[in-house]
All heavy atoms as an XYZ file, in Angstrom:
722
protein
N     -12.399      4.681     -9.708
C     -12.131      3.862    -10.942
C     -11.330      4.710    -11.878
O     -11.719      5.967    -12.241
C     -13.445      3.412    -11.472
C     -14.232      2.417    -10.574
C     -13.668      0.970    -10.646
O     -13.012      0.681    -11.453
N     -14.008      0.239     -9.500
N     -10.324      4.151    -12.551
C      -9.648      4.776    -13.581
C      -8.476      5.652    -13.033
O      -8.314      5.778    -11.997
N      -7.853      6.198    -14.067
C      -6.674      7.156    -13.934
C      -7.116      8.343    -13.102
O      -8.148      9.068    -13.515
C      -6.056      7.489    -15.158
C      -5.556      6.212    -15.902
C      -4.910      8.502    -15.032
C      -5.088      6.380    -17.302
N      -6.426      8.822    -12.149
C      -6.718     10.083    -11.375
C      -6.407     11.211    -12.237
O      -7.270     12.080    -12.311
C      -5.953     10.075     -9.998
C      -6.389      8.945     -9.078
O      -7.590      8.627     -9.053
O      -5.538      8.498     -8.209
N      -5.147     11.278    -12.655
C      -4.867     12.458    -13.635
C      -4.144     12.021    -14.779
O      -3.089     11.206    -14.714
C      -3.863     13.420    -12.786
C      -3.389     14.627    -13.720
C      -4.404     13.968    -11.492
N      -4.509     12.440    -15.958
C      -4.025     12.141    -17.250
C      -3.812     13.359    -17.990
O      -4.679     14.092    -18.242
C      -4.816     11.139    -18.004
C      -4.042     10.760    -19.327
C      -4.929      9.601    -20.015
O      -5.988      9.305    -19.657
O      -4.287      9.019    -20.966
N      -2.490     13.707    -18.189
C      -2.176     15.046    -18.874
C      -1.423     14.609    -20.194
O      -0.645     13.686    -20.235
C      -1.240     15.767    -18.028
N      -1.773     15.395    -21.269
C      -1.319     15.165    -22.573
C      -0.819     16.464    -23.057
O      -1.433     17.580    -22.863
C      -2.178     14.542    -23.582
O      -3.404     15.293    -23.693
C      -2.456     13.057    -23.104
N       0.314     16.540    -23.875
C       0.851     17.726    -24.594
C       1.567     17.213    -25.743
O       2.460     16.566    -25.676
C       1.723     18.464    -23.594
C       2.325     19.749    -24.196
C       3.141     20.484    -23.414
N       4.211     19.666    -22.748
C       4.999     20.115    -21.770
N       4.820     21.413    -21.284
N       5.949     19.385    -21.222
N       1.030     17.561    -26.899
C       1.638     17.091    -28.164
C       1.487     15.506    -28.024
O       0.500     15.012    -27.855
N       2.610     14.873    -28.155
C       2.702     13.350    -28.216
C       3.101     12.864    -26.867
O       3.266     11.679    -26.676
N       3.175     13.809    -25.924
C       3.582     13.322    -24.476
C       2.277     12.911    -23.676
O       1.247     13.686    -23.722
C       4.372     14.282    -23.764
C       5.608     14.722    -24.467
C       6.245     15.927    -23.741
O       5.655     16.956    -23.540
O       7.475     15.773    -23.444
N       2.448     12.030    -22.834
C       1.282     11.543    -21.948
C       1.982     11.349    -20.486
O       3.002     10.726    -20.351
C       0.710     10.253    -22.419
C      -0.475      9.815    -21.647
C      -1.095      8.540    -22.357
N      -2.103      7.886    -21.332
C      -2.087      6.735    -21.059
N      -1.172      5.854    -21.550
N      -2.990      6.262    -20.252
N       1.209     11.863    -19.451
C       1.734     11.765    -18.146
C       0.504     11.154    -17.334
O      -0.496     11.774    -17.200
C       2.163     13.084    -17.578
C       2.978     12.940    -16.288
C       3.221     11.917    -15.624
C       3.415     14.128    -15.601
N       3.838     12.274    -14.394
C       4.150     13.582    -14.498
C       3.440     15.526    -15.879
C       4.769     14.485    -13.611
C       4.075     16.300    -14.923
C       4.728     15.838    -13.756
N       0.662     10.087    -16.733
C      -0.410      9.381    -15.848
C       0.055      9.569    -14.420
O       1.221      9.117    -14.118
C      -0.524      7.937    -16.254
C      -1.460      7.229    -15.388
C      -0.957      7.806    -17.706
N      -0.761     10.107    -13.558
C      -0.564     10.255    -12.143
C      -1.636      9.719    -11.316
O      -2.789      9.926    -11.533
C      -0.412     11.850    -11.814
C       0.628     12.481    -12.750
C      -0.092     11.970    -10.445
C       0.602     14.015    -12.737
N      -1.204      8.951    -10.360
C      -2.154      8.347     -9.498
C      -1.924      9.210     -8.046
O      -0.924      9.444     -7.730
C      -1.932      6.819     -9.105
C      -2.304      5.843    -10.293
C      -3.644      5.907    -10.609
O      -4.556      6.091     -9.698
O      -4.030      5.970    -11.823
N      -3.047      9.438     -7.394
C      -3.126     10.448     -6.286
C      -3.601      9.677     -5.080
O      -4.677      9.042     -5.092
C      -3.938     11.612     -6.641
C      -3.917     12.674     -5.446
C      -3.274     12.191     -7.926
N      -3.085      9.925     -3.870
C      -3.659      9.568     -2.633
C      -3.618     10.729     -1.647
O      -2.722     11.447     -1.733
C      -3.009      8.273     -1.971
C      -3.231      7.064     -2.788
C      -4.623      6.576     -2.485
C      -4.740      5.220     -3.157
N      -6.020      5.011     -3.806
N      -4.539     10.731     -0.711
C      -4.548     11.753      0.309
C      -3.671     11.396      1.533
O      -2.883     10.441      1.423
N      -3.700     12.098      2.539
C      -2.911     12.011      3.813
C      -3.320     10.708      4.512
O      -2.308     10.167      5.327
C      -2.959     13.312      4.618
C      -4.366     13.844      4.135
C      -4.731     13.379      2.694
N      -4.371     10.216      4.615
C      -4.846      9.227      5.463
C      -4.888      9.742      6.887
O      -4.227     10.763      7.228
N      -5.632      9.082      7.752
C      -5.774      9.499      9.166
C      -4.956      8.952     10.096
O      -4.802      9.322     11.245
C      -7.236      9.402      9.463
O      -7.704      8.037      9.371
N      -4.354      7.829      9.660
C      -3.465      7.051     10.616
C      -2.216      6.575     10.034
O      -2.198      6.304      8.694
C      -4.218      5.731     11.251
C      -5.476      6.171     12.000
C      -6.139      4.899     12.697
N      -6.190      3.751     11.805
C      -7.053      3.475     10.937
N      -8.070      4.381     10.712
N      -7.147      2.423     10.224
N      -1.031      6.376     10.586
C       0.140      5.898     10.053
C      -0.116      4.551      9.203
O       0.502      4.423      8.145
C       1.055      5.736     11.186
C       0.616      6.606     12.180
C      -0.849      6.660     11.928
N      -0.924      3.618      9.810
C      -0.991      2.413      9.144
C      -1.833      2.527      7.809
O      -1.480      1.828      6.829
C      -1.892      1.452     10.000
C      -1.258      1.103     11.270
C      -1.582      2.100     12.438
O      -1.944      3.188     12.270
N      -1.401      1.699     13.648
N      -2.616      3.552      7.843
C      -3.428      3.749      6.617
C      -2.436      4.217      5.555
O      -2.614      3.955      4.296
C      -4.520      4.817      6.920
C      -5.455      5.085      5.636
S      -6.682      6.432      6.053
C      -7.745      5.338      7.055
N      -1.508      5.053      5.821
C      -0.455      5.691      4.845
C       0.190      4.589      4.243
O       0.583      4.765      3.127
C       0.301      6.726      5.633
C      -0.414      7.960      6.004
C       0.385      9.008      6.648
N      -0.452     10.101      7.169
C      -0.276     10.483      8.351
N       0.701     10.151      9.174
N      -1.070     11.428      8.756
N       0.626      3.574      5.011
C       1.414      2.558      4.382
C       0.578      1.709      3.415
O       1.031      1.445      2.302
C       1.808      1.421      5.661
C       2.476      0.208      4.902
C       2.863      2.160      6.437
N      -0.630      1.484      3.754
C      -1.548      0.870      2.820
C      -1.847      1.740      1.536
O      -1.839      1.302      0.529
C      -2.971      0.682      3.523
C      -2.856     -0.513      4.590
O      -1.945     -1.368      4.491
N      -3.832     -0.635      5.477
N      -1.960      3.041      1.724
C      -2.122      4.002      0.635
C      -0.898      3.901     -0.222
O      -0.899      3.815     -1.495
C      -2.320      5.371      1.084
C      -3.707      5.831      1.529
C      -4.748      4.919      1.531
C      -3.988      7.148      1.863
C      -5.977      5.242      1.923
C      -5.174      7.619      2.173
C      -6.246      6.580      2.322
O      -7.499      7.053      2.696
N       0.233      3.854      0.297
C       1.546      3.867     -0.451
C       1.651      2.591     -1.326
O       1.929      2.603     -2.440
C       2.741      4.087      0.478
C       4.110      4.147     -0.199
C       4.459      5.257     -0.866
C       4.898      3.030     -0.212
C       5.722      5.371     -1.648
C       6.144      3.063     -0.970
C       6.502      4.223     -1.593
N       1.354      1.486     -0.601
C       1.480      0.120     -1.339
C       0.363      0.169     -2.483
O       0.598     -0.375     -3.493
C       1.352     -1.007     -0.326
C       2.614     -1.089      0.588
C       1.139     -2.379     -1.077
C       2.435     -1.923      1.774
N      -0.781      0.577     -2.189
C      -1.942      0.649     -3.085
C      -1.628      1.404     -4.300
O      -1.863      1.099     -5.425
N      -1.064      2.632     -4.042
C      -0.845      3.532     -5.180
C       0.221      2.985     -6.154
O       0.182      3.232     -7.190
C      -0.407      5.006     -4.628
C      -0.757      6.060     -5.719
C       0.827      5.080     -4.102
C      -0.662      7.444     -5.287
N       1.185      2.325     -5.475
C       2.190      1.694     -6.355
C       1.542      0.550     -7.289
O       1.825      0.539     -8.430
C       3.313      1.110     -5.536
C       4.340      2.028     -5.001
C       5.258      1.373     -3.992
C       5.042      2.865     -6.061
N       0.787     -0.245     -6.719
C       0.011     -1.339     -7.302
C      -0.767     -0.799     -8.447
O      -0.871     -1.256     -9.590
N      -1.602      0.289     -8.089
C      -2.493      0.904     -9.151
C      -1.747      1.418    -10.298
O      -2.106      1.225    -11.379
C      -3.370      2.053     -8.415
C      -4.316      1.587     -7.618
C      -5.017      2.759     -6.744
O      -5.059      3.976     -7.374
O      -5.384      2.586     -5.690
N      -0.530      2.119    -10.031
C       0.318      2.658    -11.092
C       0.852      1.541    -11.923
O       0.845      1.667    -13.131
C       1.375      3.435    -10.409
O       0.850      4.544     -9.651
C       2.327      4.100    -11.585
N       1.384      0.532    -11.312
C       1.808     -0.632    -12.252
C       0.773     -1.292    -13.148
O       1.059     -1.611    -14.264
C       2.404     -1.762    -11.223
C       3.659     -1.322    -10.516
C       4.070     -2.387     -9.454
C       4.891     -1.152    -11.488
N      -0.416     -1.393    -12.542
C      -1.491     -1.890    -13.422
C      -1.838     -1.000    -14.557
O      -2.463     -1.469    -15.565
C      -2.774     -2.160    -12.486
C      -2.638     -3.221    -11.591
C      -3.745     -3.484    -10.666
O      -4.461     -2.659    -10.227
N      -4.066     -4.820    -10.375
N      -1.704      0.262    -14.441
C      -1.942      1.226    -15.527
C      -0.758      1.395    -16.487
O      -0.988      1.970    -17.665
C      -2.292      2.627    -14.928
C      -3.332      2.501    -13.934
C      -4.256      3.647    -13.921
N      -5.151      3.789    -12.861
C      -6.062      3.091    -12.601
N      -6.389      1.973    -13.406
N      -6.946      3.091    -11.476
N       0.248      0.790    -16.368
C       1.442      0.897    -17.169
C       1.292      0.132    -18.395
O       1.786     -0.985    -18.701
C       2.817      0.514    -16.469
C       2.974      1.505    -15.306
S       4.647      1.046    -14.463
C       5.676      2.182    -15.297
N       0.569      0.674    -19.408
C       0.241      0.007    -20.730
C       0.894      0.763    -21.867
O       0.710      0.406    -23.048
C      -1.227     -0.235    -20.877
C      -2.068      1.077    -20.812
O      -1.450      2.150    -20.694
O      -3.279      0.984    -21.066
N       1.500      1.867    -21.601
C       1.904      2.782    -22.680
C       3.475      2.936    -22.451
O       3.882      3.708    -21.558
C       1.208      4.112    -22.698
C       1.642      5.080    -23.686
O       2.697      4.775    -24.392
O       1.075      6.048    -23.885
N       4.295      2.322    -23.270
C       5.715      2.413    -23.103
C       6.322      3.874    -23.242
O       7.323      4.157    -22.693
C       6.301      1.574    -24.130
C       5.322      1.361    -25.155
C       3.931      1.544    -24.497
N       5.606      4.705    -23.841
C       6.054      6.080    -24.099
C       5.462      7.112    -23.012
O       5.951      8.213    -22.995
C       5.593      6.619    -25.519
C       6.101      5.726    -26.656
C       5.551      6.337    -27.962
C       7.606      5.672    -26.654
N       4.718      6.658    -22.241
C       4.010      7.569    -21.230
C       5.012      7.728    -19.993
O       5.772      6.916    -19.767
C       2.652      6.994    -20.627
N       4.824      8.724    -19.213
C       5.522      8.903    -17.895
C       4.494      8.683    -16.926
O       3.266      8.981    -16.942
C       5.833     10.412    -18.133
C       6.664     10.950    -16.785
C       6.940     12.392    -17.049
N       7.520     12.970    -15.828
C       7.764     14.205    -15.645
N       7.438     15.095    -16.674
N       8.353     14.692    -14.592
N       4.984      7.964    -15.831
C       4.098      7.519    -14.713
C       4.618      8.101    -13.354
O       5.737      7.999    -13.076
C       4.022      6.071    -14.663
C       3.324      5.384    -15.836
C       4.047      5.045    -17.022
C       1.954      5.213    -15.762
C       3.288      4.551    -18.058
C       1.299      4.691    -16.990
C       2.000      4.343    -18.035
O       1.325      3.825    -19.078
N       3.624      8.621    -12.568
C       4.053      9.171    -11.348
C       3.002      8.902    -10.208
O       1.812      8.625    -10.614
C       4.167     10.673    -11.307
O       5.250     11.143    -12.164
N       3.394      9.011     -8.938
C       2.440      8.885     -7.953
C       2.456     10.230     -7.120
O       3.545     10.857     -7.200
C       2.689      7.711     -6.964
C       4.063      7.848     -6.257
C       2.532      6.400     -7.681
C       4.482      6.728     -5.278
N       1.290     10.694     -6.752
C       1.329     12.039     -5.956
C       0.781     11.713     -4.655
O      -0.299     11.148     -4.483
C       0.519     12.965     -6.638
N       1.484     12.205     -3.565
C       1.203     12.071     -2.110
C       1.376     13.306     -1.433
O       2.363     14.167     -1.835
C       1.988     10.957     -1.602
C       1.823      9.524     -2.139
C       2.864      8.622     -1.564
C       0.433      9.122     -1.689
N       0.753     13.524     -0.256
C       1.044     14.760      0.463
C       2.452     14.666      1.037
O       3.029     13.691      1.283
C       0.018     14.684      1.653
C      -1.038     13.718      1.183
C      -0.322     12.805      0.146
N       3.013     16.017      1.110
C       4.312     16.125      1.868
C       4.333     15.860      3.277
O       3.915     16.659      4.120
C       4.859     17.614      1.539
C       6.091     17.881      2.315
C       7.318     17.118      1.809
O       7.721     17.270      0.587
O       7.958     16.496      2.568
N       4.465     14.475      3.592
C       4.497     14.023      4.938
C       5.817     13.197      5.193
O       6.273     12.484      4.337
C       3.329     13.193      5.332
C       1.971     13.902      5.237
C       0.834     12.896      5.326
C       1.821     14.856      6.460
N       6.358     13.331      6.363
C       7.578     12.518      6.591
C       7.364     11.107      6.427
O       8.361     10.386      5.897
C       7.913     12.813      8.014
C       7.328     14.238      8.346
C       6.020     14.269      7.463
N       6.398     10.509      6.765
C       6.033      9.065      6.569
C       6.126      8.661      5.077
O       6.737      7.704      4.787
C       4.753      8.649      7.224
C       4.621      7.125      7.221
C       3.337      6.638      7.862
O       2.585      7.295      8.259
N       3.373      5.337      8.015
N       5.427      9.516      4.254
C       5.509      9.126      2.854
C       6.855      9.322      2.179
O       7.297      8.495      1.407
C       4.535      9.969      1.997
C       3.075      9.616      2.177
C       2.061     10.534      2.330
C       2.644      8.234      2.066
C       0.756     10.186      2.395
C       1.412      7.915      2.150
C       0.342      8.836      2.421
O      -0.860      8.381      2.310
N       7.672     10.239      2.700
C       9.048     10.481      2.308
C       9.888      9.127      2.699
O      10.744      8.800      2.026
C       9.600     11.728      2.861
C       9.168     13.026      2.243
C      10.382     13.896      2.067
N       9.934     15.080      1.360
C      10.426     15.432      0.049
N      11.234     14.582     -0.558
N      10.012     16.413     -0.580
N       9.590      8.769      3.955
C      10.352      7.622      4.407
C      10.037      6.403      3.670
O      10.816      5.528      3.263
N       8.746      6.138      3.250
C       8.332      5.024      2.514
C       8.926      5.040      1.116
O       9.480      4.115      0.599
C       6.808      4.970      2.396
C       6.134      4.558      3.738
C       4.586      4.880      3.544
C       6.247      3.255      3.983
N       9.017      6.166      0.500
C       9.531      6.416     -0.780
C      11.094      6.200     -0.738
O      11.687      5.456     -1.617
C       9.254      7.704     -1.357
C       9.925      8.015     -2.732
C      11.009      8.804     -3.070
C       9.479      7.468     -3.915
N      11.273      8.850     -4.363
C      10.352      7.800     -4.964
C       8.523      6.533     -4.386
C      10.232      7.551     -6.314
C       8.323      6.133     -5.737
C       9.299      6.595     -6.611
N      11.683      6.640      0.296
C      13.137      6.541      0.501
C      13.423      4.901      0.677
O      14.645      4.625      0.285
N      12.616      4.199      1.229
C      12.885      2.772      1.552
C      12.614      1.905      0.201
O      12.970      0.707      0.125
C      12.194      2.300      2.711
C      12.795      2.762      4.083
C      12.228      1.968      5.315
N      10.797      2.268      5.311
C      10.262      3.236      6.021
N      11.026      4.356      6.455
N       8.878      3.385      6.208
N      11.852      2.500     -0.659
C      11.546      1.703     -1.987
C      12.909      1.605     -2.630
O      13.665      2.513     -2.880
C      10.571      2.438     -2.793
C      10.133      1.668     -4.014
C       9.301      0.421     -3.696
C       9.330      2.619     -4.926
N      13.404      0.327     -3.024
C      14.717      0.037     -3.660
C      14.917      0.981     -4.957
O      13.985      1.050     -5.737
C      14.741     -1.397     -3.972
C      13.776     -1.972     -3.007
C      12.736     -0.943     -2.764
N      15.968      1.529     -5.202
C      16.424      2.318     -6.295
C      16.173      1.549     -7.463
O      15.838      1.994     -8.596
N      16.468      0.181     -7.481
C      16.378     -0.538     -8.538
C      14.931     -0.691     -9.130
O      14.564     -0.498    -10.305
C      16.818     -1.923     -8.407
C      16.735     -2.982     -9.588
C      17.608     -2.501    -10.798
C      17.209     -4.385     -9.202
N      14.002     -0.659     -8.120
C      12.553     -0.690     -8.444
C      12.128      0.603     -9.175
O      11.381      0.670    -10.035
C      11.683     -0.907     -7.279
N      12.690      1.804     -8.623
C      12.361      3.068     -9.129
C      12.913      3.265    -10.601
O      12.335      3.699    -11.561
C      12.899      4.138     -8.300
C      12.320      4.197     -6.925
C      13.017      5.196     -6.086
C      12.636      5.113     -4.627
N      13.390      5.918     -3.703
N      14.168      2.708    -10.770
C      14.868      2.748    -12.067
C      14.118      2.027    -13.108
O      13.964      2.387    -14.164
C      16.309      2.362    -11.856
C      17.113      2.380    -13.167
C      18.526      2.005    -12.924
C      19.350      2.148    -14.233
N      20.675      1.676    -13.967
N      13.835      0.691    -12.820
C      13.139     -0.088    -13.699
C      11.811      0.304    -14.124
O      11.384      0.197    -15.278
C      13.215     -1.722    -13.239
C      14.516     -2.213    -13.305
C      14.589     -3.624    -13.119
N      15.828     -4.177    -13.319
C      16.242     -5.416    -13.070
N      15.389     -6.257    -12.556
N      17.471     -5.788    -13.080
N      10.969      0.761    -13.171
C       9.609      1.077    -13.425
C       9.603      2.590    -13.929
O       8.468      2.923    -14.551
C       8.745      1.072    -12.244
O       9.216      1.977    -11.268
C       8.666     -0.450    -11.682
N      10.599      3.401    -13.672
C      10.644      4.852    -14.022
C       9.379      5.540    -13.423
O       9.088      6.543    -13.936
C      10.626      5.032    -15.600
C      11.837      4.367    -16.165
C      11.725      4.652    -17.676
C      13.043      3.872    -18.332
N      12.911      4.011    -19.823
N       8.958      5.114    -12.306
C       7.876      5.829    -11.497
C       8.565      6.940    -10.727
O       9.542      6.622    -10.089
C       7.073      4.769    -10.596
C       6.349      3.859    -11.386
C       6.177      5.673     -9.752
C       5.699      2.683    -10.571
N       7.932      7.988    -10.854
C       8.425      9.206    -10.061
C       7.359      9.542     -9.049
O       6.229      9.012     -9.029
C       8.825     10.443    -10.828
O       7.611     11.058    -11.334
N       7.713     10.327     -7.979
C       6.798     10.671     -6.939
C       6.785     12.244     -6.887
O       7.678     12.914     -7.175
C       7.176     10.264     -5.529
C       6.021     10.425     -4.568
C       8.361     10.842     -5.073
C       6.054      9.605     -3.279
N       5.523     12.666     -6.698
C       5.218     14.116     -6.558
C       4.766     14.357     -5.155
O       3.795     13.821     -4.699
C       4.091     14.546     -7.485
C       4.488     14.258     -9.021
C       3.096     14.601     -9.795
C       5.650     15.057     -9.539
N       5.597     15.056     -4.339
C       5.295     15.495     -3.031
C       4.490     16.806     -3.030
O       5.086     17.740     -3.536
C       6.493     15.516     -2.038
C       7.105     14.174     -1.757
C       8.218     13.867     -2.303
C       6.454     13.262     -0.980
C       8.857     12.561     -2.077
C       6.952     12.022     -0.711
C       8.136     11.726     -1.172
N       3.312     16.876     -2.532
C       2.465     18.036     -2.695
C       2.412     18.605     -1.174
O       1.830     17.896     -0.420
C       1.141     17.713     -3.234
C       0.257     18.970     -3.280
C       1.245     16.973     -4.661
N       2.843     19.897     -1.082
C       2.751     20.518      0.257
C       1.375     21.107      0.399
O       0.630     21.387     -0.503
C       3.850     21.492      0.437
O       3.751     22.579     -0.550
N       1.036     21.498      1.686
C      -0.308     22.189      1.956
C      -0.352     23.592      1.319
O      -1.506     24.010      0.979
C      -0.485     22.330      3.422
O       0.719     23.062      4.027
C      -0.719     21.004      4.071
N       0.749     24.207      0.933
C       0.637     25.494      0.346
C       0.730     25.255     -1.377
O       0.743     26.315     -2.053
C       1.728     26.373      0.736
C       3.145     26.017      0.323
O       3.238     24.806     -0.245
O       4.027     26.548      0.731
N       0.529     24.066     -1.837
C       0.418     23.862     -3.195
C       1.741     23.575     -3.902
O       1.680     23.320     -5.084
N       2.831     23.677     -3.212
C       4.068     23.442     -3.968
C       4.235     21.882     -4.214
O       3.771     21.123     -3.377
C       5.286     23.927     -3.091
C       5.406     25.466     -2.921
C       6.545     25.737     -2.051
C       6.472     27.307     -1.846
N       7.532     27.759     -0.851
N       4.762     21.589     -5.341
C       4.983     20.251     -5.705
C       6.552     19.926     -6.057
O       7.133     20.784     -6.724
C       4.185     19.971     -7.021
C       2.799     20.140     -6.794
C       4.539     18.562     -7.538
C       1.975     20.168     -7.975
N       7.000     18.826     -5.404
C       8.446     18.461     -5.669
C       8.445     17.072     -6.235
O       7.850     16.207     -5.659
C       9.162     18.483     -4.326
C      10.681     18.059     -4.467
C      11.306     17.936     -3.077
O      10.867     18.534     -2.094
O      12.251     17.084     -3.113
N       9.196     16.991     -7.293
C       9.149     15.525     -7.917
C      10.465     14.928     -7.702
O      11.503     15.547     -7.652
C       9.053     15.729     -9.512
C       9.038     14.424    -10.208
C       8.802     14.450    -11.727
O       8.946     15.665    -12.260
O       8.482     13.524    -12.311
N      10.447     13.698     -7.367
C      11.636     12.965     -7.148
C      11.488     11.714     -8.033
O      10.668     11.073     -8.057
C      11.737     12.482     -5.648
C      12.996     11.699     -5.266
O      13.934     11.894     -6.063
O      12.979     10.934     -4.291
């Protein structure tokens, strides 16, 4: 329940929803769709930055790549790919 990560600095706010790797490919699709829905439901601050965070996995990269650019542009949602060694890449 609630926001997974909420970071603030000065007047800036960053809301991040997080999901794990899932144990099966079908579960990852559900996680991806679910995390987008959760993020959209939390979008109540026009000044906040919104992101989803997922493990660095080819399937998640593919799902993000298939999300239409217009949807990414209009919602301004970014993704954070988190690798097993802790590196984070934002797209």
